[in-house]
C-alpha positions in Angstrom: -6.2 -71.1 -55.8 -5.9 -67.3 -56.0 -8.4 -64.6 -55.7 -7.3 -60.9 -55.8 -9.6 -57.9 -55.7 -8.7 -54.6 -57.4 -10.3 -51.2 -57.7 -11.0 -50.0 -54.2 -10.3 -46.5 -53.2 -11.8 -43.3 -51.7 -14.7 -41.4 -53.4 -17.2 -38.7 -52.5 -20.8 -39.4 -52.1 -22.4 -39.9 -55.5 -19.1 -41.2 -57.0 -18.5 -44.5 -58.6 -15.9 -47.2 -58.5 -15.5 -50.5 -60.3 -14.0 -53.5 -58.4 -12.5 -56.4 -60.2 -11.8 -59.9 -58.9 -9.3 -62.1 -60.7 -9.5 -65.8 -60.1 -6.9 -68.3 -60.9 -6.5 -72.0 -60.1 -10.3 -72.7 -60.3 -12.7 -73.5 -63.2 -14.1 -70.0 -63.1 -17.1 -70.6 -65.3 -18.3 -73.3 -62.9 -18.4 -71.1 -59.8 -20.9 -68.7 -58.4 -19.1 -65.4 -57.9 -20.0 -63.0 -55.0 -19.2 -59.6 -53.5 -19.3 -59.2 -49.8 -18.5 -56.3 -47.5 -17.6 -55.6 -44.0 -18.6 -52.1 -43.0 -16.8 -50.6 -40.0 -17.9 -52.1 -36.8 -20.4 -54.5 -38.4 -20.6 -58.0 -39.7 -19.7 -59.1 -43.1 -22.8 -58.9 -45.5 -23.6 -60.2 -48.9 -23.6 -57.4 -51.4 -24.2 -59.2 -54.8 -24.0 -62.7 -56.1 -23.9 -63.8 -59.8 -24.6 -67.4 -60.9 -22.1 -69.5 -62.9 -24.0 -68.8 -66.1 -24.1 -65.1 -65.6 -27.8 -65.0 -65.6 -29.0 -65.1 -62.1 -28.2 -62.2 -59.7 -29.1 -61.4 -56.2 -28.4 -58.0 -54.6 -28.5 -56.6 -51.0 -31.6 -54.3 -51.0 -29.5 -51.3 -50.1 -27.4 -51.5 -53.4 -30.1 -52.5 -55.8 -30.2 -50.2 -58.7 -26.9 -48.7 -58.0 -24.5 -51.8 -58.1 -24.1 -54.2 -60.8 -22.3 -57.6 -60.7 -20.9 -59.1 -63.8 -18.3 -61.6 -65.0 -16.0 -62.1 -68.1 -15.3 -65.9 -68.3 -12.5 -65.1 -70.9 -10.7 -63.2 -68.3 -11.5 -65.2 -65.1 -12.7 -61.9 -63.7 -15.9 -60.8 -61.9 -16.7 -57.1 -61.6 -18.8 -55.0 -59.3 -19.7 -51.6 -60.7 -20.9 -49.3 -57.8 -22.6 -46.1 -58.8 -24.0 -43.3 -56.6 -21.9 -44.5 -53.7 -23.1 -43.4 -50.2 -21.4 -43.1 -46.9 -22.9 -46.5 -45.8 -21.1 -48.3 -48.7 -17.8 -47.7 -46.9 -16.1 -51.0 -45.9 -13.7 -53.7 -47.0 -15.1 -55.5 -50.1 -14.3 -59.1 -50.6 -14.8 -61.4 -53.6 -15.9 -64.9 -53.2 -16.0 -67.9 -55.6 -18.2 -70.7 -54.4 -19.7 -74.0 -55.5 -21.9 -76.2 -53.3 -19.9 -79.4 -54.0 -16.4 -77.7 -54.0 -16.5 -75.1 -51.2 -15.7 -71.4 -51.3 -12.5 -69.3 -51.7 -12.1 -65.7 -50.7 -9.9 -62.8 -51.6 -8.0 -60.6 -49.0 -10.4 -57.6 -49.7 -10.1 -54.2 -51.0 -11.0 -51.0 -49.0 -13.8 -48.7 -50.3 -14.2 -45.4 -48.4 -17.0 -42.9 -49.3 -16.3 -39.5 -47.6 -16.8 -35.9 -48.2 
């Protein structure tokens, strides 16, 4: 199993980034995909989750209306479009693939830094 995140970087407040998460070694279409982040000095928190069918989503209140999670089953890839980034969005972003009867797998994370 391999989960790799791409797309992190440094942006100014108000900027945008799109994170990608490529999954291999799992039946991607049968797993719930999630994005999590660890802000500096804080615990890891859930940012967005997308059900296996691509219909059900759940967002952290702080990112609702700014972030969008999606998935492309043909590419075994999940995305997190992040718009209007703010200082408090800074952190290491992790992708997760999970299923209740199979466990969860994590990527190594990608750094997102919002600074002026």
